[in-house]
C-alpha positions, 0 to 999 in steps of 0.5 A: 324186720317186718313180718311177712306171713302170706297164708294165701301163698302155697309156697308159704305153706310149704315153708310153714309145714317144713318149720313145724316138722323140723320143730317136731324132729328137734323135739325128739320125734324123729319122724319129723325129720322125714317129713321135713325131707319129704316136704322139701323134695316135694317143694323142689319138684313143685318149683321145678315143674312150675318154673324150671330147674334153672330158675333161681327159686328152684335153685334155693329149694334144691340146695335146701333139700340137699341140706335137710337130707345131709342133716339127717346124717349129722348125729349132733343135729347142729345142721338142723338147728341152723336150718331151723333158724333159716326156716323161721326167717323165710317163713316169718320174714321172707328172707333166706340166707341160702338165697343170699349165697346163691345170688352171688353165683356167676350163673345168677348174675341176672337175678335181682337182689331184693 
């Protein structure tokens, strides 16, 4: 796997800030989880405005935002640990499990798998 860090990309910075906030939350500073949710919702709104709600990248951010909100109610924090692994993957290697799952949905059959 090759590192794909693109500090010139605003989208990459969204993921990076999310990653740092998630690590903060998992290290015991609960406010980090609220930052994760806030950044994820802003990320989703940004992509909705930029590409529309039906666009594939927007769908990924929507599902991710739903997951981080749902994870807030998980007393075991296992969902945040799973999301942490995914966020590391998208931030450092530009690969996303949520995107891989969404790509097989029938409404995304015209989206190219890369």
